[in-house]
N, C-alpha and C positions, 0 to 999 in steps of 0.2 A: 632597632634601626638596621636597615638593609646594608649590604656591602657597598652598593653603589652610592648611597648617601654618605657613608663613612669615607669612601675614597674621594668623593666630591668635596666634602668638608676639609679633608687633609690637603687636597690640591689647592683649595682657595686660601687656606691659612698659610700654606707654603709659599704661594705667590705673593701673599701680603707681606710675609717676612722678607722675601727677596726684594720687594718694592721698597720696604722700609730701609733695608740696607743700602739700596741704590740712592734713596733720598738723603741718607746721611753721608754716604761716601762719594756721591756722584761727582764726576770730574768737572762738569759745567753746571751752571744754573739751570739750563734747559733740561738736562738729564734729571735733575732733582725735581723740577716742576712736573715732568712727565711721570716720574715715580710717585709723586704725591697724588697725581690724577689717577694713576693706576690703583693706588691704595684705596682711594675713595670709591672707585668703581668696584673693587673687590669687596669693600664694606657693604655696598648696596647688594652685591650678590650674596654675601653672608646673611644679611637681613632677610633677603628673599628666601634663602634656604631655611632660615629659622621659621619663616612664615609657612613654608611648605611642610616642615617637620611637625610644628605645633598646631597648625591650622588656625592660628589667630590672624585673620586677614586685616586687622587694624594696623599691624606693623607695616603692611605694604605701602600705606600712605607715607609713613616715616621714611621708607626707602626711596620713594619718589621725590620727596622734598629734599632729602640728603643728596640725591643725584643732581637736582637742580642747583643746590647750594655749591656742590663740588664743581659743577661746570662754570658757574658764574665766578667763583673764587679763582679758578685756574685761569680764566680769561683775564680777570683783573690783575692777577700776579704777572702774567705774561706781558700785559700792557705796561705795568709798572716797571718790570725789568727792562723792557725795550725802550720806553720813553724816559724813565728816571723819575718823573714827577707826574702824577695823575692829573692834578689840577692844571698844570701847564699844558699837558697833552690834550686835555679837553678844550682849552682855549685855542690851541693851534688847529684842532680839527674843525672847530666852528668858524674859524677864520678871523677871530678877534685878535687884534694886535695890541690892545692896551694892557700893559703889564705893570 
């Protein structure tokens, strides 16, 4: 493995560790959510790096699906933390007033 790949791998895992620390110790909920999002993004980068090193292009689909799940879950968690109740928030957005 070349030096560049080794340095890249170490940088990705270092930032993943720092994001995990921020997700655990974050002062606010939003800091924790951003840290979890960053951890998910770095996971996708790590999978893409594994694909590059090993040459197994099948894992690239896994990385793309994980990125999509990460995006949807972060949006959902942000909406949940902002509104408090996703079901009630959906009714309010549609204009329904029957509770």
